[in-house]
MMTF fields as JSON, N, C-alpha, C and O atoms, coordinates in Angstrom:
{
  "mmtfVersion": "1.0.0",
  "mmtfProducer": "UNKNOWN",
  "numBonds": 303,
  "numAtoms": 304,
  "numGroups": 76,
  "numChains": 1,
  "numModels": 1,
  "chainsPerModel": [1],
  "groupsPerChain": [76],
  "chainIdList": ["A"],
  "bondAtomList": [4, 2, 8, 6, 12, 10, 16, 14, 20, 18, 24, 22, 28, 26, 32, 30, 36, 34, 40, 38, 44, 42, 48, 46, 52, 50, 56, 54, 60, 58, 64, 62, 68, 66, 72, 70, 76, 74, 80, 78, 84, 82, 88, 86, 92, 90, 96, 94, 100, 98, 104, 102, 108, 106, 112, 110, 116, 114, 120, 118, 124, 122, 128, 126, 132, 130, 136, 134, 140, 138, 144, 142, 148, 146, 152, 150, 156, 154, 160, 158, 164, 162, 168, 166, 172, 170, 176, 174, 180, 178, 184, 182, 188, 186, 192, 190, 196, 194, 200, 198, 204, 202, 208, 206, 212, 210, 216, 214, 220, 218, 224, 222, 228, 226, 232, 230, 236, 234, 240, 238, 244, 242, 248, 246, 252, 250, 256, 254, 260, 258, 264, 262, 268, 266, 272, 270, 276, 274, 280, 278, 284, 282, 288, 286, 292, 290, 296, 294, 300, 298],
  "bondOrderList": [1, 1, 1, 1, 1, 1, 1, 1, 1, 1, 1, 1, 1, 1, 1, 1, 1, 1, 1, 1, 1, 1, 1, 1, 1, 1, 1, 1, 1, 1, 1, 1, 1, 1, 1, 1, 1, 1, 1, 1, 1, 1, 1, 1, 1, 1, 1, 1, 1, 1, 1, 1, 1, 1, 1, 1, 1, 1, 1, 1, 1, 1, 1, 1, 1, 1, 1, 1, 1, 1, 1, 1, 1, 1, 1],
  "groupList": [{"groupName": "MET", "atomNameList": ["N", "CA", "C", "O"], "elementList": ["N", "C", "C", "O"], "formalChargeList": [0, 0, 0, 0], "bondAtomList": [1, 0, 2, 1, 3, 2], "bondOrderList": [1, 1, 2], "singleLetterCode": "M", "chemCompType": "L-PEPTIDE LINKING"}, {"groupName": "THR", "atomNameList": ["N", "CA", "C", "O"], "elementList": ["N", "C", "C", "O"], "formalChargeList": [0, 0, 0, 0], "bondAtomList": [1, 0, 2, 1, 3, 2], "bondOrderList": [1, 1, 2], "singleLetterCode": "T", "chemCompType": "L-PEPTIDE LINKING"}, {"groupName": "LYS", "atomNameList": ["N", "CA", "C", "O"], "elementList": ["N", "C", "C", "O"], "formalChargeList": [0, 0, 0, 0], "bondAtomList": [1, 0, 2, 1, 3, 2], "bondOrderList": [1, 1, 2], "singleLetterCode": "K", "chemCompType": "L-PEPTIDE LINKING"}, {"groupName": "HIS", "atomNameList": ["N", "CA", "C", "O"], "elementList": ["N", "C", "C", "O"], "formalChargeList": [0, 0, 0, 0], "bondAtomList": [1, 0, 2, 1, 3, 2], "bondOrderList": [1, 1, 2], "singleLetterCode": "H", "chemCompType": "L-PEPTIDE LINKING"}, {"groupName": "VAL", "atomNameList": ["N", "CA", "C", "O"], "elementList": ["N", "C", "C", "O"], "formalChargeList": [0, 0, 0, 0], "bondAtomList": [1, 0, 2, 1, 3, 2], "bondOrderList": [1, 1, 2], "singleLetterCode": "V", "chemCompType": "L-PEPTIDE LINKING"}, {"groupName": "TRP", "atomNameList": ["N", "CA", "C", "O"], "elementList": ["N", "C", "C", "O"], "formalChargeList": [0, 0, 0, 0], "bondAtomList": [1, 0, 2, 1, 3, 2], "bondOrderList": [1, 1, 2], "singleLetterCode": "W", "chemCompType": "L-PEPTIDE LINKING"}, {"groupName": "CYS", "atomNameList": ["N", "CA", "C", "O"], "elementList": ["N", "C", "C", "O"], "formalChargeList": [0, 0, 0, 0], "bondAtomList": [1, 0, 2, 1, 3, 2], "bondOrderList": [1, 1, 2], "singleLetterCode": "C", "chemCompType": "L-PEPTIDE LINKING"}, {"groupName": "PRO", "atomNameList": ["N", "CA", "C", "O"], "elementList": ["N", "C", "C", "O"], "formalChargeList": [0, 0, 0, 0], "bondAtomList": [1, 0, 2, 1, 3, 2], "bondOrderList": [1, 1, 2], "singleLetterCode": "P", "chemCompType": "L-PEPTIDE LINKING"}, {"groupName": "GLU", "atomNameList": ["N", "CA", "C", "O"], "elementList": ["N", "C", "C", "O"], "formalChargeList": [0, 0, 0, 0], "bondAtomList": [1, 0, 2, 1, 3, 2], "bondOrderList": [1, 1, 2], "singleLetterCode": "E", "chemCompType": "L-PEPTIDE LINKING"}, {"groupName": "ARG", "atomNameList": ["N", "CA", "C", "O"], "elementList": ["N", "C", "C", "O"], "formalChargeList": [0, 0, 0, 0], "bondAtomList": [1, 0, 2, 1, 3, 2], "bondOrderList": [1, 1, 2], "singleLetterCode": "R", "chemCompType": "L-PEPTIDE LINKING"}, {"groupName": "TYR", "atomNameList": ["N", "CA", "C", "O"], "elementList": ["N", "C", "C", "O"], "formalChargeList": [0, 0, 0, 0], "bondAtomList": [1, 0, 2, 1, 3, 2], "bondOrderList": [1, 1, 2], "singleLetterCode": "Y", "chemCompType": "L-PEPTIDE LINKING"}, {"groupName": "LEU", "atomNameList": ["N", "CA", "C", "O"], "elementList": ["N", "C", "C", "O"], "formalChargeList": [0, 0, 0, 0], "bondAtomList": [1, 0, 2, 1, 3, 2], "bondOrderList": [1, 1, 2], "singleLetterCode": "L", "chemCompType": "L-PEPTIDE LINKING"}, {"groupName": "SER", "atomNameList": ["N", "CA", "C", "O"], "elementList": ["N", "C", "C", "O"], "formalChargeList": [0, 0, 0, 0], "bondAtomList": [1, 0, 2, 1, 3, 2], "bondOrderList": [1, 1, 2], "singleLetterCode": "S", "chemCompType": "L-PEPTIDE LINKING"}, {"groupName": "ALA", "atomNameList": ["N", "CA", "C", "O"], "elementList": ["N", "C", "C", "O"], "formalChargeList": [0, 0, 0, 0], "bondAtomList": [1, 0, 2, 1, 3, 2], "bondOrderList": [1, 1, 2], "singleLetterCode": "A", "chemCompType": "L-PEPTIDE LINKING"}, {"groupName": "PHE", "atomNameList": ["N", "CA", "C", "O"], "elementList": ["N", "C", "C", "O"], "formalChargeList": [0, 0, 0, 0], "bondAtomList": [1, 0, 2, 1, 3, 2], "bondOrderList": [1, 1, 2], "singleLetterCode": "F", "chemCompType": "L-PEPTIDE LINKING"}, {"groupName": "ILE", "atomNameList": ["N", "CA", "C", "O"], "elementList": ["N", "C", "C", "O"], "formalChargeList": [0, 0, 0, 0], "bondAtomList": [1, 0, 2, 1, 3, 2], "bondOrderList": [1, 1, 2], "singleLetterCode": "I", "chemCompType": "L-PEPTIDE LINKING"}, {"groupName": "GLY", "atomNameList": ["N", "CA", "C", "O"], "elementList": ["N", "C", "C", "O"], "formalChargeList": [0, 0, 0, 0], "bondAtomList": [1, 0, 2, 1, 3, 2], "bondOrderList": [1, 1, 2], "singleLetterCode": "G", "chemCompType": "PEPTIDE LINKING"}, {"groupName": "GLN", "atomNameList": ["N", "CA", "C", "O"], "elementList": ["N", "C", "C", "O"], "formalChargeList": [0, 0, 0, 0], "bondAtomList": [1, 0, 2, 1, 3, 2], "bondOrderList": [1, 1, 2], "singleLetterCode": "Q", "chemCompType": "L-PEPTIDE LINKING"}, {"groupName": "ASN", "atomNameList": ["N", "CA", "C", "O"], "elementList": ["N", "C", "C", "O"], "formalChargeList": [0, 0, 0, 0], "bondAtomList": [1, 0, 2, 1, 3, 2], "bondOrderList": [1, 1, 2], "singleLetterCode": "N", "chemCompType": "L-PEPTIDE LINKING"}, {"groupName": "ASP", "atomNameList": ["N", "CA", "C", "O"], "elementList": ["N", "C", "C", "O"], "formalChargeList": [0, 0, 0, 0], "bondAtomList": [1, 0, 2, 1, 3, 2], "bondOrderList": [1, 1, 2], "singleLetterCode": "D", "chemCompType": "L-PEPTIDE LINKING"}],
  "groupTypeList": [0, 1, 2, 2, 3, 4, 5, 6, 7, 1, 6, 8, 9, 10, 4, 2, 11, 2, 10, 2, 12, 0, 7, 3, 1, 10, 3, 8, 11, 5, 13, 14, 14, 15, 14, 11, 1, 14, 16, 15, 16, 15, 15, 15, 10, 11, 11, 15, 9, 10, 3, 17, 7, 2, 18, 9, 6, 7, 3, 6, 8, 9, 2, 14, 19, 11, 8, 2, 7, 11, 7, 8, 16, 7, 2, 16],
  "groupIdList": [1, 2, 3, 4, 5, 6, 7, 8, 9, 10, 11, 12, 13, 14, 15, 16, 17, 18, 19, 20, 21, 22, 23, 24, 25, 26, 27, 28, 29, 30, 31, 32, 33, 34, 35, 36, 37, 38, 39, 40, 41, 42, 43, 44, 45, 46, 47, 48, 49, 50, 51, 52, 53, 54, 55, 56, 57, 58, 59, 60, 61, 62, 63, 64, 65, 66, 67, 68, 69, 70, 71, 72, 73, 74, 75, 76],
  "secStructList": [7, 7, 7, 1, 7, 7, 3, 3, 6, 6, 6, 6, 3, 3, 7, 7, 7, 7, 7, 7, 7, 7, 7, 1, 1, 2, 2, 2, 2, 2, 2, 2, 2, 2, 6, 6, 6, 6, 6, 6, 6, 2, 2, 2, 2, 2, 2, 2, 2, 2, 2, 1, 7, 7, 7, 7, 7, 6, 6, 6, 7, 7, 7, 7, 7, 1, 1, 1, 7, 7, 7, 7, 7, 7, 7, 7],
  "xCoordList": [0.501, 0.127, 1.061, 1.943, 0.639, 1.598, 0.686, -0.507, 1.225, 0.44, 0.063, 0.377, -0.617, -0.823, 0.622, 1.278, 0.937, 2.07, 2.76, 2.157, 3.785, 5.287, 6.385, 6.58, 6.806, 7.602, 8.993, 9.16, 9.789, 10.874, 11.603, 11.295, 13.091, 13.767, 14.99, 15.641, 15.037, 16.041, 15.641, 16.328, 14.305, 13.532, 13.038, 12.895, 12.67, 12.169, 10.856, 10.313, 10.022, 8.419, 7.609, 8.058, 6.74, 5.379, 5.533, 5.169, 6.018, 6.343, 4.777, 3.996, 4.652, 3.889, 4.871, 5.592, 4.817, 5.458, 5.475, 4.273, 6.109, 6.528, 7.279, 7.925, 7.135, 7.703, 9.801, 10.075, 10.749, 12.084, 11.908, 11.0, 12.671, 12.991, 13.611, 14.433, 13.251, 14.352, 15.318, 14.959, 16.587, 17.311, 16.863, 15.936, 17.346, 16.936, 17.46, 17.049, 18.377, 19.58, 18.359, 18.11, 17.515, 16.905, 15.747, 14.956, 15.372, 14.096, 14.203, 13.239, 15.535, 15.664, 16.346, 16.556, 16.724, 17.197, 15.64, 15.372, 14.238, 12.832, 12.275, 11.629, 12.529, 11.95, 12.51, 11.745, 13.568, 14.361, 13.868, 13.901, 13.41, 13.38, 11.367, 10.829, 10.645, 9.295, 9.069, 7.981, 10.456, 10.348, 10.943, 10.741, 11.322, 11.649, 10.547, 10.384, 9.865, 9.062, 7.125, 6.189, 7.191, 6.223, 4.704, 3.527, 5.58, 4.404, 4.568, 4.826, 4.521, 4.509, 5.499, 5.202, 6.341, 6.958, 6.647, 7.392, 5.841, 5.044, 4.554, 4.215, 4.485, 3.518, 4.388, 3.985, 5.543, 6.905, 7.11, 7.203, 7.281, 7.657, 6.985, 7.708, 5.563, 4.693, 4.43, 4.235, 4.401, 4.729, 6.064, 5.989, 7.172, 8.54, 7.885, 7.557, 7.621, 7.668, 6.818, 7.207, 5.323, 4.605, 4.795, 3.955, 5.567, 5.457, 6.554, 6.384, 7.267, 7.506, 6.663, 5.728, 7.811, 6.594, 6.549, 7.274, 5.972, 5.997, 6.729, 6.18, 8.208, 9.165, 9.859, 10.981, 9.823, 10.727, 10.096, 8.892, 11.148, 10.754, 11.111, 12.257, 9.769, 9.698, 11.108, 11.955, 11.324, 12.309, 14.07, 14.914, 14.149, 15.351, 15.612, 16.802, 14.756, 15.175, 15.249, 15.422, 15.16, 15.129, 14.143, 12.946, 15.084, 14.042, 13.614, 14.207, 12.11, 11.32, 11.656, 11.909, 11.775, 11.458, 10.114, 9.891, 9.599, 7.885, 7.014, 5.809, 8.283, 8.09, 8.096, 7.101, 9.47, 9.593, 8.287, 7.502, 8.716, 7.437, 8.278, 9.475, 7.799, 8.133, 8.246, 7.65, 9.332, 9.885, 8.584, 7.877, 8.81, 7.143, 7.564, 8.574, 7.314, 7.501, 6.535, 5.81, 6.727, 6.027, 4.665, 4.348, 3.655, 2.405, 2.077, 2.554, 0.93, 0.239, -0.036, -0.732],
  "yCoordList": [-0.995, 0.12, 1.518, 1.896, 2.142, 3.275, 4.774, 5.067, 5.104, 6.909, 7.599, 7.239, 8.644, 9.991, 10.654, 10.984, 10.752, 11.864, 11.754, 11.943, 11.52, 10.731, 12.129, 13.181, 11.674, 13.376, 13.074, 11.86, 13.651, 13.185, 14.49, 15.682, 13.507, 14.174, 14.967, 15.937, 14.583, 15.352, 16.636, 17.64, 16.607, 17.964, 18.46, 19.578, 18.569, 18.873, 18.874, 19.814, 17.955, 18.327, 17.241, 16.183, 17.506, 16.168, 16.202, 17.188, 15.225, 14.871, 14.054, 13.652, 13.984, 12.745, 12.208, 12.737, 10.912, 9.917, 9.77, 9.617, 9.69, 9.392, 8.319, 7.709, 8.058, 7.199, 7.408, 8.387, 6.785, 6.955, 7.894, 7.793, 8.694, 9.62, 8.888, 8.099, 9.054, 8.197, 9.356, 10.434, 8.838, 10.063, 10.749, 10.132, 11.728, 11.558, 11.157, 11.53, 10.374, 9.524, 8.346, 7.8, 7.896, 6.9, 7.08, 6.141, 8.54, 8.736, 9.04, 9.084, 9.204, 9.57, 7.957, 8.116, 6.781, 5.349, 5.262, 5.078, 5.303, 4.474, 4.655, 3.747, 6.438, 6.946, 6.176, 5.659, 6.064, 5.022, 3.757, 3.367, 3.247, 1.651, 2.107, 1.511, 2.86, 2.482, 3.384, 3.507, 3.89, 4.141, 2.839, 3.048, 2.108, 1.16, -0.037, -0.942, 0.253, -1.067, -0.828, -1.416, 0.342, 0.844, 0.989, 0.631, 1.706, 2.026, 0.767, 1.27, -0.508, -1.142, -1.222, -2.231, -0.848, -0.574, 0.61, 0.791, 1.219, 1.974, 1.231, 1.821, 0.273, -0.634, -1.366, -1.656, -1.792, -2.34, -1.529, -1.89, 0.649, 1.255, 1.48, 1.609, 1.537, 1.822, 0.867, 1.256, -0.275, -1.456, -1.456, -1.685, -1.162, -0.929, 0.293, 0.043, 1.441, 2.823, 2.731, 3.266, 1.891, 2.097, 0.829, 0.719, -0.166, -1.827, -0.712, -1.179, 0.208, 0.343, 1.326, 2.115, 0.585, 1.243, 2.973, 3.666, 3.383, 5.105, 4.858, 4.434, 5.145, 5.327, 6.18, 5.86, 7.292, 8.586, 9.486, 9.384, 10.761, 11.981, 12.731, 12.926, 13.302, 14.289, 15.42, 15.333, 15.831, 16.847, 16.522, 17.027, 15.336, 14.912, 13.929, 13.641, 13.202, 11.44, 10.584, 9.404, 10.854, 9.595, 8.36, 8.225, 7.621, 6.429, 5.967, 5.908, 5.626, 5.327, 3.728, 3.206, 2.672, 1.505, 1.282, 1.259, 1.185, 0.808, -0.302, -0.515, -0.959, -2.172, -1.52, -1.205, -1.3, -0.538, 0.587, 1.125, 0.529, 2.266, 3.688, 3.845, 4.312, 5.749, 6.563, 6.412, 7.613, 8.344, 9.509, 10.032, 9.528, 10.801, 12.118, 12.288, 13.114, 14.463, 14.809, 14.079, 16.515, 17.282, 17.409, 17.568, 17.324, 17.319, 18.914, 19.764, 18.942, 19.971, 21.125, 22.129],
  "zCoordList": [-0.113, 0.43, 0.236, 1.006, -0.944, -0.864, -0.203, -0.28, 0.092, 0.858, -0.029, -1.164, 0.105, -1.04, -1.116, -2.105, 0.366, 0.491, 1.549, 2.605, 1.588, 2.522, 2.806, 2.197, 3.728, 4.285, 3.592, 3.479, 3.215, 2.697, 3.243, 3.245, 3.87, 4.948, 4.151, 4.537, 3.507, 2.239, 1.915, 2.105, 1.324, 1.074, 2.083, 1.587, 3.04, 4.423, 4.34, 4.919, 3.687, 3.369, 2.759, 2.319, 2.775, 2.127, 0.58, -0.06, 0.057, -1.665, -2.017, -1.154, -3.003, -3.856, -4.605, -5.452, -4.135, -4.816, -6.082, -6.297, -7.327, -8.684, -8.844, -7.992, -10.297, -10.982, -11.231, -11.924, -10.846, -11.423, -12.51, -13.335, -12.507, -14.189, -14.819, -14.354, -16.301, -17.142, -17.816, -18.291, -17.72, -18.381, -20.082, -20.607, -20.776, -21.566, -23.255, -24.353, -22.894, -24.08, -24.044, -25.119, -22.725, -23.588, -23.923, -24.02, -24.206, -24.387, -26.223, -26.987, -26.557, -27.92, -28.299, -29.502, -28.042, -27.909, -27.909, -29.096, -27.067, -27.286, -28.466, -28.989, -29.341, -30.296, -31.383, -32.198, -31.468, -32.353, -33.01, -34.177, -31.91, -31.675, -31.874, -32.807, -31.224, -31.303, -33.119, -33.684, -33.682, -35.011, -35.798, -36.994, -35.693, -36.087, -36.075, -36.893, -34.904, -35.422, -35.577, -35.036, -36.606, -36.828, -35.453, -35.491, -34.363, -33.631, -32.556, -31.463, -32.471, -31.624, -30.71, -30.071, -30.325, -29.283, -28.311, -27.348, -28.476, -27.85, -26.781, -25.755, -26.854, -25.917, -25.207, -24.081, -25.528, -24.754, -23.801, -22.628, -24.524, -23.805, -22.436, -21.448, -22.314, -21.573, -20.564, -19.412, -20.837, -20.121, -19.019, -17.812, -19.727, -18.916, -18.256, -17.096, -18.622, -17.922, -16.71, -15.672, -16.777, -15.688, -15.01, -14.116, -15.084, -14.339, -12.975, -11.849, -12.979, -11.718, -10.267, -10.134, -9.322, -8.482, -8.264, -8.978, -7.6, -7.252, -6.086, -5.068, -6.173, -4.874, -5.032, -4.64, -5.466, -5.953, -5.03, -4.795, -4.24, -4.572, -5.588, -5.992, -6.149, -7.4, -6.833, -7.722, -6.363, -5.998, -6.183, -6.923, -5.035, -4.81, -5.391, -5.512, -5.867, -6.408, -5.287, -5.592, -3.954, -3.054, -2.92, -2.666, -3.175, -2.821, -1.321, -0.244, -1.832, -0.646, -0.271, -1.356, 0.839, 0.343, 1.153, 2.364, 0.451, 0.869, 1.545, 1.679, 1.938, 2.955, 4.192, 4.844, 4.53, 5.905, 5.908, 5.128, 7.667, 8.037, 7.313, 7.555, 6.749, 6.193, 7.511, 8.577, 7.069, 8.15, 8.038, 7.177, 9.638, 10.105, 9.84, 10.523, 9.212, 9.386, 10.426, 11.101, 10.408, 11.911, 11.496, 10.317, 12.678, 12.464, 12.672, 13.423, 11.553, 11.64, 10.227, 10.376]
}
């Protein structure tokens, strides 16, 4: 189960978790692959892209282990 917002100790604020960002060079390679496969590669790209868990801070890319208790932030 994932929480909607978690406390990021690095950024010192509550953040909404996101997928790991992909480097720009991989986007260029995927575009070339999709072009070569006449669009069929987009299905493979989407499966790989969205099969990953949302476990990263959108600001500092810190990885959260969702199996362990998440850090608690300030109340209020």
